[in-house]
PDB file of N, CA, C and O in Angstrom:
ATOM      1  N   MET A   1       0.802  -1.097   0.183  1.00  0.00           N
ATOM      2  CA  MET A   1      -0.233   0.088  -0.045  1.00  0.00           C
ATOM      3  C   MET A   1       0.982   1.188   0.000  1.00  0.00           C
ATOM      4  O   MET A   1       2.020   0.980   0.628  1.00  0.00           O
ATOM      5  N   TYR A   2       0.696   2.515  -0.824  1.00  0.00           N
ATOM      6  CA  TYR A   2       1.376   3.459  -0.711  1.00  0.00           C
ATOM      7  C   TYR A   2       0.931   4.210   0.315  1.00  0.00           C
ATOM      8  O   TYR A   2      -0.270   4.198   0.584  1.00  0.00           O
ATOM      9  N   THR A   3       1.860   5.007   1.073  1.00  0.00           N
ATOM     10  CA  THR A   3       1.603   5.342   2.586  1.00  0.00           C
ATOM     11  C   THR A   3       2.433   6.992   2.084  1.00  0.00           C
ATOM     12  O   THR A   3       3.023   7.105   1.010  1.00  0.00           O
ATOM     13  N   TRP A   4       2.310   8.097   3.068  1.00  0.00           N
ATOM     14  CA  TRP A   4       3.063   9.059   3.362  1.00  0.00           C
ATOM     15  C   TRP A   4       4.555   9.171   3.353  1.00  0.00           C
ATOM     16  O   TRP A   4       5.185  10.172   3.013  1.00  0.00           O
ATOM     17  N   GLU A   5       5.121   7.864   3.827  1.00  0.00           N
ATOM     18  CA  GLU A   5       6.369   7.505   4.170  1.00  0.00           C
ATOM     19  C   GLU A   5       7.189   7.217   3.143  1.00  0.00           C
ATOM     20  O   GLU A   5       8.412   7.239   3.274  1.00  0.00           O
ATOM     21  N   SER A   6       6.425   6.842   1.724  1.00  0.00           N
ATOM     22  CA  SER A   6       7.108   6.555   0.664  1.00  0.00           C
ATOM     23  C   SER A   6       7.394   8.003  -0.253  1.00  0.00           C
ATOM     24  O   SER A   6       8.193   8.099  -1.184  1.00  0.00           O
ATOM     25  N   ILE A   7       6.643   8.925   0.205  1.00  0.00           N
ATOM     26  CA  ILE A   7       7.171  10.291  -0.626  1.00  0.00           C
ATOM     27  C   ILE A   7       8.334  10.830  -0.440  1.00  0.00           C
ATOM     28  O   ILE A   7       8.442  11.154   0.743  1.00  0.00           O
ATOM     29  N   SER A   8       9.247  11.077  -1.045  1.00  0.00           N
ATOM     30  CA  SER A   8      10.602  11.576  -0.837  1.00  0.00           C
ATOM     31  C   SER A   8      10.771  13.017  -1.397  1.00  0.00           C
ATOM     32  O   SER A   8      11.700  13.646  -0.889  1.00  0.00           O
ATOM     33  N   GLY A   9      10.283  13.445  -2.038  1.00  0.00           N
ATOM     34  CA  GLY A   9      10.633  14.827  -2.864  1.00  0.00           C
ATOM     35  C   GLY A   9       9.500  15.688  -3.431  1.00  0.00           C
ATOM     36  O   GLY A   9       8.457  15.090  -3.695  1.00  0.00           O
ATOM     37  N   PRO A  10       9.555  16.986  -3.651  1.00  0.00           N
ATOM     38  CA  PRO A  10       8.434  17.632  -4.130  1.00  0.00           C
ATOM     39  C   PRO A  10       7.601  17.205  -5.424  1.00  0.00           C
ATOM     40  O   PRO A  10       8.051  16.275  -6.093  1.00  0.00           O
ATOM     41  N   GLY A  11       6.741  17.654  -5.710  1.00  0.00           N
ATOM     42  CA  GLY A  11       5.878  17.530  -6.917  1.00  0.00           C
ATOM     43  C   GLY A  11       4.752  18.225  -7.430  1.00  0.00           C
ATOM     44  O   GLY A  11       4.352  19.146  -6.717  1.00  0.00           O
ATOM     45  N   THR A  12       4.218  18.042  -8.355  1.00  0.00           N
ATOM     46  CA  THR A  12       3.145  19.147  -9.104  1.00  0.00           C
ATOM     47  C   THR A  12       1.721  18.501  -8.603  1.00  0.00           C
ATOM     48  O   THR A  12       1.583  17.422  -8.026  1.00  0.00           O
ATOM     49  N   ILE A  13       0.811  19.334  -8.930  1.00  0.00           N
ATOM     50  CA  ILE A  13      -0.503  19.228  -8.515  1.00  0.00           C
ATOM     51  C   ILE A  13      -0.747  17.569  -8.968  1.00  0.00           C
ATOM     52  O   ILE A  13      -1.268  16.727  -8.237  1.00  0.00           O
ATOM     53  N   ASP A  14      -0.285  17.357 -10.222  1.00  0.00           N
ATOM     54  CA  ASP A  14      -0.534  16.277 -10.897  1.00  0.00           C
ATOM     55  C   ASP A  14      -0.190  14.999  -9.889  1.00  0.00           C
ATOM     56  O   ASP A  14      -0.925  14.019  -9.770  1.00  0.00           O
ATOM     57  N   ASP A  15       1.096  15.200  -9.169  1.00  0.00           N
ATOM     58  CA  ASP A  15       1.725  14.266  -8.358  1.00  0.00           C
ATOM     59  C   ASP A  15       0.773  13.955  -7.085  1.00  0.00           C
ATOM     60  O   ASP A  15       0.591  12.828  -6.626  1.00  0.00           O
ATOM     61  N   LEU A  16       0.145  15.261  -6.551  1.00  0.00           N
ATOM     62  CA  LEU A  16      -0.609  15.234  -5.337  1.00  0.00           C
ATOM     63  C   LEU A  16      -1.872  13.978  -5.776  1.00  0.00           C
ATOM     64  O   LEU A  16      -2.109  12.888  -5.254  1.00  0.00           O
ATOM     65  N   VAL A  17      -2.387  14.541  -6.715  1.00  0.00           N
ATOM     66  CA  VAL A  17      -3.436  13.850  -7.124  1.00  0.00           C
ATOM     67  C   VAL A  17      -3.044  12.215  -7.151  1.00  0.00           C
ATOM     68  O   VAL A  17      -3.589  11.422  -6.383  1.00  0.00           O
ATOM     69  N   ALA A  18      -2.069  11.829  -8.095  1.00  0.00           N
ATOM     70  CA  ALA A  18      -1.268  10.425  -8.408  1.00  0.00           C
ATOM     71  C   ALA A  18      -0.953   9.669  -6.799  1.00  0.00           C
ATOM     72  O   ALA A  18      -1.039   8.477  -6.504  1.00  0.00           O
ATOM     73  N   ASP A  19      -0.649  10.594  -6.115  1.00  0.00           N
ATOM     74  CA  ASP A  19      -0.317   9.979  -4.679  1.00  0.00           C
ATOM     75  C   ASP A  19      -1.854   9.935  -4.275  1.00  0.00           C
ATOM     76  O   ASP A  19      -1.957   8.786  -3.845  1.00  0.00           O
ATOM     77  N   ALA A  20      -2.981  10.464  -4.176  1.00  0.00           N
ATOM     78  CA  ALA A  20      -4.032  10.132  -3.485  1.00  0.00           C
ATOM     79  C   ALA A  20      -4.916   8.941  -4.288  1.00  0.00           C
ATOM     80  O   ALA A  20      -5.903   8.330  -3.878  1.00  0.00           O
ATOM     81  N   HIS A  21      -4.155   8.821  -5.682  1.00  0.00           N
ATOM     82  CA  HIS A  21      -4.921   7.390  -6.259  1.00  0.00           C
ATOM     83  C   HIS A  21      -4.290   6.431  -5.886  1.00  0.00           C
ATOM     84  O   HIS A  21      -4.974   5.451  -5.593  1.00  0.00           O
ATOM     85  N   ALA A  22      -2.627   6.292  -5.727  1.00  0.00           N
ATOM     86  CA  ALA A  22      -2.160   5.122  -5.165  1.00  0.00           C
ATOM     87  C   ALA A  22      -2.261   4.914  -3.919  1.00  0.00           C
ATOM     88  O   ALA A  22      -1.721   3.904  -3.467  1.00  0.00           O
ATOM     89  N   ALA A  23      -3.009   5.847  -3.001  1.00  0.00           N
ATOM     90  CA  ALA A  23      -3.040   5.520  -2.015  1.00  0.00           C
ATOM     91  C   ALA A  23      -4.770   4.834  -1.397  1.00  0.00           C
ATOM     92  O   ALA A  23      -5.106   4.482  -0.266  1.00  0.00           O
ATOM     93  N   ASP A  24      -5.397   4.859  -2.440  1.00  0.00           N
ATOM     94  CA  ASP A  24      -6.959   4.305  -2.374  1.00  0.00           C
ATOM     95  C   ASP A  24      -7.568   5.515  -2.248  1.00  0.00           C
ATOM     96  O   ASP A  24      -8.396   5.475  -1.338  1.00  0.00           O
ATOM     97  N   TYR A  25      -7.492   6.737  -2.868  1.00  0.00           N
ATOM     98  CA  TYR A  25      -8.462   7.715  -2.596  1.00  0.00           C
ATOM     99  C   TYR A  25      -8.988   8.047  -4.107  1.00  0.00           C
ATOM    100  O   TYR A  25      -8.435   9.015  -4.629  1.00  0.00           O
ATOM    101  N   PRO A  26      -9.730   7.544  -4.683  1.00  0.00           N
ATOM    102  CA  PRO A  26      -9.899   7.692  -5.982  1.00  0.00           C
ATOM    103  C   PRO A  26     -10.915   8.885  -6.447  1.00  0.00           C
ATOM    104  O   PRO A  26     -11.214   9.213  -7.595  1.00  0.00           O
ATOM    105  N   ASP A  27     -11.381   9.464  -5.127  1.00  0.00           N
ATOM    106  CA  ASP A  27     -12.381  10.779  -5.439  1.00  0.00           C
ATOM    107  C   ASP A  27     -11.576  11.967  -5.366  1.00  0.00           C
ATOM    108  O   ASP A  27     -12.075  13.087  -5.468  1.00  0.00           O
ATOM    109  N   MET A  28     -10.312  11.758  -5.187  1.00  0.00           N
ATOM    110  CA  MET A  28      -9.461  13.228  -4.886  1.00  0.00           C
ATOM    111  C   MET A  28      -9.078  13.606  -6.346  1.00  0.00           C
ATOM    112  O   MET A  28      -8.664  12.683  -7.047  1.00  0.00           O
ATOM    113  N   ASN A  29      -9.152  14.684  -6.819  1.00  0.00           N
ATOM    114  CA  ASN A  29      -9.007  15.493  -7.960  1.00  0.00           C
ATOM    115  C   ASN A  29      -8.415  16.842  -7.992  1.00  0.00           C
ATOM    116  O   ASN A  29      -8.498  17.386  -6.891  1.00  0.00           O
ATOM    117  N   VAL A  30      -7.909  17.478  -8.797  1.00  0.00           N
ATOM    118  CA  VAL A  30      -7.253  18.873  -8.951  1.00  0.00           C
ATOM    119  C   VAL A  30      -8.250  19.818  -8.594  1.00  0.00           C
ATOM    120  O   VAL A  30      -7.700  20.747  -8.003  1.00  0.00           O
ATOM    121  N   ARG A  31      -9.331  19.969  -8.682  1.00  0.00           N
ATOM    122  CA  ARG A  31     -10.414  21.107  -7.903  1.00  0.00           C
ATOM    123  C   ARG A  31     -10.558  20.725  -6.640  1.00  0.00           C
ATOM    124  O   ARG A  31     -10.888  21.689  -5.950  1.00  0.00           O
ATOM    125  N   ARG A  32     -10.446  19.641  -5.976  1.00  0.00           N
ATOM    126  CA  ARG A  32     -10.713  19.490  -4.530  1.00  0.00           C
ATOM    127  C   ARG A  32      -9.075  19.639  -3.835  1.00  0.00           C
ATOM    128  O   ARG A  32      -8.999  19.862  -2.627  1.00  0.00           O
ATOM    129  N   VAL A  33      -8.040  19.530  -4.505  1.00  0.00           N
ATOM    130  CA  VAL A  33      -6.801  20.093  -4.251  1.00  0.00           C
ATOM    131  C   VAL A  33      -6.943  21.538  -4.037  1.00  0.00           C
ATOM    132  O   VAL A  33      -6.607  22.067  -2.978  1.00  0.00           O
ATOM    133  N   TYR A  34      -7.502  22.265  -5.157  1.00  0.00           N
ATOM    134  CA  TYR A  34      -7.428  23.639  -4.914  1.00  0.00           C
ATOM    135  C   TYR A  34      -8.606  24.184  -3.918  1.00  0.00           C
ATOM    136  O   TYR A  34      -8.415  25.130  -3.153  1.00  0.00           O
ATOM    137  N   ASP A  35      -9.658  23.584  -4.001  1.00  0.00           N
ATOM    138  CA  ASP A  35     -10.452  23.591  -2.616  1.00  0.00           C
ATOM    139  C   ASP A  35     -10.102  23.501  -1.197  1.00  0.00           C
ATOM    140  O   ASP A  35     -10.636  23.992  -0.203  1.00  0.00           O
ATOM    141  N   TRP A  36      -8.840  22.583  -1.380  1.00  0.00           N
ATOM    142  CA  TRP A  36      -8.308  22.664   0.421  1.00  0.00           C
ATOM    143  C   TRP A  36      -7.501  23.605   0.501  1.00  0.00           C
ATOM    144  O   TRP A  36      -7.298  24.156   1.583  1.00  0.00           O
ATOM    145  N   ILE A  37      -6.856  23.991  -0.667  1.00  0.00           N
ATOM    146  CA  ILE A  37      -5.916  24.965  -0.528  1.00  0.00           C
ATOM    147  C   ILE A  37      -6.686  26.383   0.044  1.00  0.00           C
ATOM    148  O   ILE A  37      -6.385  27.033   1.045  1.00  0.00           O
ATOM    149  N   ALA A  38      -7.685  26.613  -0.850  1.00  0.00           N
ATOM    150  CA  ALA A  38      -8.425  27.768  -0.553  1.00  0.00           C
ATOM    151  C   ALA A  38      -8.937  27.701   1.141  1.00  0.00           C
ATOM    152  O   ALA A  38      -9.052  28.766   1.747  1.00  0.00           O
ATOM    153  N   LYS A  39      -9.220  26.417   1.822  1.00  0.00           N
ATOM    154  CA  LYS A  39      -9.750  26.527   2.952  1.00  0.00           C
ATOM    155  C   LYS A  39      -8.846  26.671   4.300  1.00  0.00           C
ATOM    156  O   LYS A  39      -9.097  26.849   5.491  1.00  0.00           O
ATOM    157  N   GLY A  40      -7.171  26.433   3.188  1.00  0.00           N
ATOM    158  CA  GLY A  40      -6.307  26.570   4.485  1.00  0.00           C
ATOM    159  C   GLY A  40      -5.931  25.465   4.935  1.00  0.00           C
ATOM    160  O   GLY A  40      -5.392  25.524   6.040  1.00  0.00           O
ATOM    161  N   LEU A  41      -6.051  24.173   4.328  1.00  0.00           N
ATOM    162  CA  LEU A  41      -5.807  22.769   4.843  1.00  0.00           C
ATOM    163  C   LEU A  41      -4.494  22.556   4.076  1.00  0.00           C
ATOM    164  O   LEU A  41      -3.616  21.864   4.592  1.00  0.00           O
ATOM    165  N   LEU A  42      -4.315  23.110   2.878  1.00  0.00           N
ATOM    166  CA  LEU A  42      -2.744  23.034   2.305  1.00  0.00           C
ATOM    167  C   LEU A  42      -2.049  24.153   1.813  1.00  0.00           C
ATOM    168  O   LEU A  42      -2.708  24.961   1.160  1.00  0.00           O
ATOM    169  N   ASP A  43      -1.072  24.325   1.960  1.00  0.00           N
ATOM    170  CA  ASP A  43      -0.325  25.532   1.734  1.00  0.00           C
ATOM    171  C   ASP A  43      -0.483  25.700   0.100  1.00  0.00           C
ATOM    172  O   ASP A  43      -0.867  24.787  -0.630  1.00  0.00           O
ATOM    173  N   GLN A  44      -0.090  27.137  -0.390  1.00  0.00           N
ATOM    174  CA  GLN A  44       0.177  27.242  -1.727  1.00  0.00           C
ATOM    175  C   GLN A  44       1.613  26.869  -2.099  1.00  0.00           C
ATOM    176  O   GLN A  44       2.618  26.764  -1.396  1.00  0.00           O
ATOM    177  N   PRO A  45       1.395  26.682  -3.560  1.00  0.00           N
ATOM    178  CA  PRO A  45       2.452  25.713  -4.311  1.00  0.00           C
ATOM    179  C   PRO A  45       3.650  26.845  -4.350  1.00  0.00           C
ATOM    180  O   PRO A  45       3.364  28.023  -4.138  1.00  0.00           O
ATOM    181  N   ARG A  46       4.897  26.474  -4.609  1.00  0.00           N
ATOM    182  CA  ARG A  46       5.970  27.389  -4.952  1.00  0.00           C
ATOM    183  C   ARG A  46       6.069  27.334  -6.628  1.00  0.00           C
ATOM    184  O   ARG A  46       6.170  26.330  -7.333  1.00  0.00           O
ATOM    185  N   LEU A  47       6.020  28.401  -6.935  1.00  0.00           N
ATOM    186  CA  LEU A  47       5.936  29.069  -8.384  1.00  0.00           C
ATOM    187  C   LEU A  47       7.438  28.337  -8.993  1.00  0.00           C
ATOM    188  O   LEU A  47       8.421  28.168  -8.272  1.00  0.00           O
ATOM    189  N   ARG A  48       7.389  28.010 -10.236  1.00  0.00           N
ATOM    190  CA  ARG A  48       8.483  27.875 -10.624  1.00  0.00           C
ATOM    191  C   ARG A  48       8.797  28.751 -11.907  1.00  0.00           C
ATOM    192  O   ARG A  48       8.068  28.411 -12.840  1.00  0.00           O
ATOM    193  N   THR A  49       9.401  29.464 -12.130  1.00  0.00           N
ATOM    194  CA  THR A  49       9.373  30.178 -13.535  1.00  0.00           C
ATOM    195  C   THR A  49      10.815  29.929 -14.468  1.00  0.00           C
ATOM    196  O   THR A  49      11.865  29.559 -13.942  1.00  0.00           O
ATOM    197  N   ARG A  50      10.694  30.155 -15.694  1.00  0.00           N
ATOM    198  CA  ARG A  50      11.740  29.668 -16.546  1.00  0.00           C
ATOM    199  C   ARG A  50      11.937  31.224 -17.053  1.00  0.00           C
ATOM    200  O   ARG A  50      11.442  32.187 -16.467  1.00  0.00           O
ATOM    201  N   ARG A  51      12.759  31.304 -18.263  1.00  0.00           N
ATOM    202  CA  ARG A  51      12.871  32.375 -18.802  1.00  0.00           C
ATOM    203  C   ARG A  51      11.664  32.953 -19.718  1.00  0.00           C
ATOM    204  O   ARG A  51      11.314  34.127 -19.838  1.00  0.00           O
ATOM    205  N   ARG A  52      11.087  31.702 -20.379  1.00  0.00           N
ATOM    206  CA  ARG A  52       9.975  32.018 -21.258  1.00  0.00           C
ATOM    207  C   ARG A  52       9.156  30.958 -20.629  1.00  0.00           C
ATOM    208  O   ARG A  52       9.602  29.816 -20.516  1.00  0.00           O
ATOM    209  N   GLY A  53       7.824  31.333 -20.159  1.00  0.00           N
ATOM    210  CA  GLY A  53       6.769  30.502 -19.693  1.00  0.00           C
ATOM    211  C   GLY A  53       7.151  29.959 -18.215  1.00  0.00           C
ATOM    212  O   GLY A  53       8.049  30.409 -17.505  1.00  0.00           O
ATOM    213  N   SER A  54       6.523  29.200 -17.997  1.00  0.00           N
ATOM    214  CA  SER A  54       6.547  28.487 -16.439  1.00  0.00           C
ATOM    215  C   SER A  54       6.359  27.128 -16.720  1.00  0.00           C
ATOM    216  O   SER A  54       5.850  26.529 -17.667  1.00  0.00           O
ATOM    217  N   ASP A  55       7.053  26.681 -15.357  1.00  0.00           N
ATOM    218  CA  ASP A  55       6.426  24.941 -15.086  1.00  0.00           C
ATOM    219  C   ASP A  55       5.435  24.997 -14.094  1.00  0.00           C
ATOM    220  O   ASP A  55       5.078  25.926 -13.370  1.00  0.00           O
ATOM    221  N   LYS A  56       5.138  24.083 -14.170  1.00  0.00           N
ATOM    222  CA  LYS A  56       3.843  23.699 -12.742  1.00  0.00           C
ATOM    223  C   LYS A  56       4.447  24.066 -11.664  1.00  0.00           C
ATOM    224  O   LYS A  56       5.635  23.934 -11.369  1.00  0.00           O
ATOM    225  N   ALA A  57       3.364  24.659 -10.919  1.00  0.00           N
ATOM    226  CA  ALA A  57       3.961  25.122  -9.344  1.00  0.00           C
ATOM    227  C   ALA A  57       4.005  23.689  -8.674  1.00  0.00           C
ATOM    228  O   ALA A  57       3.265  22.716  -8.819  1.00  0.00           O
ATOM    229  N   GLU A  58       5.160  23.900  -7.866  1.00  0.00           N
ATOM    230  CA  GLU A  58       5.717  22.455  -6.981  1.00  0.00           C
ATOM    231  C   GLU A  58       5.251  22.734  -5.580  1.00  0.00           C
ATOM    232  O   GLU A  58       5.256  23.839  -5.037  1.00  0.00           O
ATOM    233  N   TYR A  59       4.855  21.612  -5.071  1.00  0.00           N
ATOM    234  CA  TYR A  59       4.466  21.413  -3.639  1.00  0.00           C
ATOM    235  C   TYR A  59       5.644  20.495  -3.083  1.00  0.00           C
ATOM    236  O   TYR A  59       6.204  19.557  -3.651  1.00  0.00           O
ATOM    237  N   SER A  60       5.896  21.103  -1.631  1.00  0.00           N
ATOM    238  CA  SER A  60       6.707  20.185  -0.972  1.00  0.00           C
ATOM    239  C   SER A  60       6.652  18.961  -0.548  1.00  0.00           C
ATOM    240  O   SER A  60       5.456  18.674  -0.513  1.00  0.00           O
ATOM    241  N   ALA A  61       7.242  18.129  -0.225  1.00  0.00           N
ATOM    242  CA  ALA A  61       7.013  16.867   0.291  1.00  0.00           C
ATOM    243  C   ALA A  61       6.289  17.045   1.346  1.00  0.00           C
ATOM    244  O   ALA A  61       5.235  16.436   1.528  1.00  0.00           O
ATOM    245  N   ASN A  62       6.804  17.951   2.206  1.00  0.00           N
ATOM    246  CA  ASN A  62       5.656  17.812   3.347  1.00  0.00           C
ATOM    247  C   ASN A  62       4.128  18.097   3.099  1.00  0.00           C
ATOM    248  O   ASN A  62       3.216  17.692   3.820  1.00  0.00           O
ATOM    249  N   GLN A  63       3.996  18.857   1.964  1.00  0.00           N
ATOM    250  CA  GLN A  63       2.652  19.140   1.692  1.00  0.00           C
ATOM    251  C   GLN A  63       1.822  17.919   1.036  1.00  0.00           C
ATOM    252  O   GLN A  63       0.596  17.840   0.951  1.00  0.00           O
ATOM    253  N   ARG A  64       2.685  17.084   0.640  1.00  0.00           N
ATOM    254  CA  ARG A  64       2.289  15.965  -0.294  1.00  0.00           C
ATOM    255  C   ARG A  64       2.081  14.900   0.700  1.00  0.00           C
ATOM    256  O   ARG A  64       1.089  14.190   0.534  1.00  0.00           O
ATOM    257  N   ARG A  65       3.000  14.624   1.904  1.00  0.00           N
ATOM    258  CA  ARG A  65       2.761  13.833   3.050  1.00  0.00           C
ATOM    259  C   ARG A  65       1.187  14.502   3.699  1.00  0.00           C
ATOM    260  O   ARG A  65       0.188  13.831   3.957  1.00  0.00           O
ATOM    261  N   LEU A  66       1.321  15.807   3.835  1.00  0.00           N
ATOM    262  CA  LEU A  66       0.090  16.211   4.637  1.00  0.00           C
ATOM    263  C   LEU A  66      -1.202  15.620   4.102  1.00  0.00           C
ATOM    264  O   LEU A  66      -2.071  15.058   4.769  1.00  0.00           O
ATOM    265  N   LEU A  67      -1.188  15.863   2.617  1.00  0.00           N
ATOM    266  CA  LEU A  67      -2.300  15.747   1.807  1.00  0.00           C
ATOM    267  C   LEU A  67      -3.027  14.209   2.010  1.00  0.00           C
ATOM    268  O   LEU A  67      -4.243  14.043   2.103  1.00  0.00           O
ATOM    269  N   LEU A  68      -1.964  13.089   2.058  1.00  0.00           N
ATOM    270  CA  LEU A  68      -1.960  11.915   2.333  1.00  0.00           C
ATOM    271  C   LEU A  68      -2.792  11.487   4.066  1.00  0.00           C
ATOM    272  O   LEU A  68      -3.654  10.655   4.347  1.00  0.00           O
ATOM    273  N   LEU A  69      -2.178  12.310   4.765  1.00  0.00           N
ATOM    274  CA  LEU A  69      -2.753  12.488   6.026  1.00  0.00           C
ATOM    275  C   LEU A  69      -4.131  13.036   6.258  1.00  0.00           C
ATOM    276  O   LEU A  69      -5.019  12.630   7.008  1.00  0.00           O
ATOM    277  N   LEU A  70      -4.100  13.972   5.503  1.00  0.00           N
ATOM    278  CA  LEU A  70      -5.902  14.594   5.416  1.00  0.00           C
ATOM    279  C   LEU A  70      -6.420  13.456   5.163  1.00  0.00           C
ATOM    280  O   LEU A  70      -7.077  12.867   6.022  1.00  0.00           O
ATOM    281  N   LEU A  71      -6.244  13.029   4.124  1.00  0.00           N
ATOM    282  CA  LEU A  71      -7.145  11.917   3.417  1.00  0.00           C
ATOM    283  C   LEU A  71      -7.553  10.926   4.388  1.00  0.00           C
ATOM    284  O   LEU A  71      -8.727  10.611   4.584  1.00  0.00           O
ATOM    285  N   ASP A  72      -6.439  10.388   5.057  1.00  0.00           N
ATOM    286  CA  ASP A  72      -6.439   9.491   5.920  1.00  0.00           C
ATOM    287  C   ASP A  72      -7.667   9.743   7.114  1.00  0.00           C
ATOM    288  O   ASP A  72      -8.527   8.892   7.342  1.00  0.00           O
ATOM    289  N   LYS A  73      -7.585  11.094   7.845  1.00  0.00           N
ATOM    290  CA  LYS A  73      -8.251  11.595   8.940  1.00  0.00           C
ATOM    291  C   LYS A  73      -9.546  11.963   8.449  1.00  0.00           C
ATOM    292  O   LYS A  73     -10.436  12.055   9.295  1.00  0.00           O
ATOM    293  N   ARG A  74      -9.825  12.189   7.270  1.00  0.00           N
ATOM    294  CA  ARG A  74     -11.199  12.774   6.609  1.00  0.00           C
ATOM    295  C   ARG A  74     -12.075  11.850   6.980  1.00  0.00           C
ATOM    296  O   ARG A  74     -13.167  12.198   7.430  1.00  0.00           O
ATOM    297  N   GLN A  75     -11.726  10.498   6.846  1.00  0.00           N
ATOM    298  CA  GLN A  75     -12.573   9.339   7.102  1.00  0.00           C
ATOM    299  C   GLN A  75     -12.958   9.131   8.214  1.00  0.00           C
ATOM    300  O   GLN A  75     -13.800   8.236   8.287  1.00  0.00           O
ATOM    301  N   HIS A  76     -12.554   9.810   9.530  1.00  0.00           N
ATOM    302  CA  HIS A  76     -12.795   9.690  10.750  1.00  0.00           C
ATOM    303  C   HIS A  76     -13.502  10.640  11.105  1.00  0.00           C
ATOM    304  O   HIS A  76     -14.267  10.375  12.032  1.00  0.00           O
ATOM    305  N   VAL A  77     -13.543  11.957  10.596  1.00  0.00           N
ATOM    306  CA  VAL A  77     -14.448  13.152  10.734  1.00  0.00           C
ATOM    307  C   VAL A  77     -15.784  13.342  10.192  1.00  0.00           C
ATOM    308  O   VAL A  77     -15.977  12.937   9.046  1.00  0.00           O
ATOM    309  N   ALA A  78     -16.871  13.970  10.916  1.00  0.00           N
ATOM    310  CA  ALA A  78     -18.044  13.976   9.987  1.00  0.00           C
ATOM    311  C   ALA A  78     -18.084  15.546   9.169  1.00  0.00           C
ATOM    312  O   ALA A  78     -18.840  15.794   8.229  1.00  0.00           O
ATOM    313  N   HIS A  79     -17.256  16.354   9.666  1.00  0.00           N
ATOM    314  CA  HIS A  79     -16.885  17.693   9.007  1.00  0.00           C
ATOM    315  C   HIS A  79     -15.907  18.004   8.559  1.00  0.00           C
ATOM    316  O   HIS A  79     -14.908  17.793   9.247  1.00  0.00           O
ATOM    317  N   LEU A  80     -15.731  18.662   7.172  1.00  0.00           N
ATOM    318  CA  LEU A  80     -14.315  18.798   6.702  1.00  0.00           C
ATOM    319  C   LEU A  80     -13.715  20.148   7.502  1.00  0.00           C
ATOM    320  O   LEU A  80     -12.562  20.382   7.140  1.00  0.00           O
ATOM    321  N   ASN A  81     -14.207  21.057   8.469  1.00  0.00           N
ATOM    322  CA  ASN A  81     -13.817  21.945   9.449  1.00  0.00           C
ATOM    323  C   ASN A  81     -13.112  21.431  10.447  1.00  0.00           C
ATOM    324  O   ASN A  81     -12.412  22.144  11.167  1.00  0.00           O
ATOM    325  N   ALA A  82     -13.239  19.879  10.629  1.00  0.00           N
ATOM    326  CA  ALA A  82     -12.430  19.649  11.675  1.00  0.00           C
ATOM    327  C   ALA A  82     -11.059  19.128  11.269  1.00  0.00           C
ATOM    328  O   ALA A  82     -10.250  18.788  12.132  1.00  0.00           O
ATOM    329  N   LEU A  83     -10.787  19.058   9.978  1.00  0.00           N
ATOM    330  CA  LEU A  83      -9.369  18.936   9.589  1.00  0.00           C
ATOM    331  C   LEU A  83      -8.451  19.896   9.750  1.00  0.00           C
ATOM    332  O   LEU A  83      -7.244  19.669   9.671  1.00  0.00           O
ATOM    333  N   ALA A  84      -9.067  21.307  10.044  1.00  0.00           N
ATOM    334  CA  ALA A  84      -8.029  22.070  10.078  1.00  0.00           C
ATOM    335  C   ALA A  84      -7.318  22.081  10.854  1.00  0.00           C
ATOM    336  O   ALA A  84      -6.245  22.660  10.680  1.00  0.00           O
ATOM    337  N   GLN A  85      -7.680  21.306  12.301  1.00  0.00           N
ATOM    338  CA  GLN A  85      -6.677  21.080  13.049  1.00  0.00           C
ATOM    339  C   GLN A  85      -5.609  20.279  13.122  1.00  0.00           C
ATOM    340  O   GLN A  85      -4.894  20.138  14.114  1.00  0.00           O
ATOM    341  N   VAL A  86      -5.459  19.612  11.813  1.00  0.00           N
ATOM    342  CA  VAL A  86      -4.354  18.549  11.408  1.00  0.00           C
ATOM    343  C   VAL A  86      -3.361  19.389  11.117  1.00  0.00           C
ATOM    344  O   VAL A  86      -2.420  19.193  11.887  1.00  0.00           O
ATOM    345  N   PRO A  87      -3.145  20.276  10.312  1.00  0.00           N
ATOM    346  CA  PRO A  87      -2.295  21.101   9.881  1.00  0.00           C
ATOM    347  C   PRO A  87      -1.188  21.535  11.092  1.00  0.00           C
ATOM    348  O   PRO A  87       0.026  21.361  11.195  1.00  0.00           O
ATOM    349  N   LEU A  88      -2.206  22.190  11.960  1.00  0.00           N
ATOM    350  CA  LEU A  88      -1.625  22.794  13.213  1.00  0.00           C
ATOM    351  C   LEU A  88      -0.977  21.817  13.952  1.00  0.00           C
ATOM    352  O   LEU A  88       0.150  21.965  14.424  1.00  0.00           O
ATOM    353  N   ALA A  89      -1.698  20.767  14.071  1.00  0.00           N
ATOM    354  CA  ALA A  89      -0.830  19.531  14.906  1.00  0.00           C
ATOM    355  C   ALA A  89       0.490  18.881  14.325  1.00  0.00           C
ATOM    356  O   ALA A  89       1.281  18.311  15.077  1.00  0.00           O
ATOM    357  N   THR A  90       0.670  18.969  13.160  1.00  0.00           N
ATOM    358  CA  THR A  90       1.992  18.620  12.381  1.00  0.00           C
ATOM    359  C   THR A  90       2.718  19.845  12.298  1.00  0.00           C
ATOM    360  O   THR A  90       3.811  19.878  11.733  1.00  0.00           O
TER     361      THR A  90
END
């Protein structure tokens, strides 16, 4: 089984969604990641720019781990607002 301990480096939003799917959370998608950022559950990604154009923004390994932890804890709470305590604890 894919767990937060197997994440070793930063990744894009596609990597976050792929992590969630690999950990058996198929309902996670890009829109939900953006919603959780807006609610303060996840941090904003670090922008990566080039001379021309830009690459996709990058989330730290800690944010990737936090997403999997939030998805795990989400099964145990009735309301999404209760998850706001998890980032404070970690």
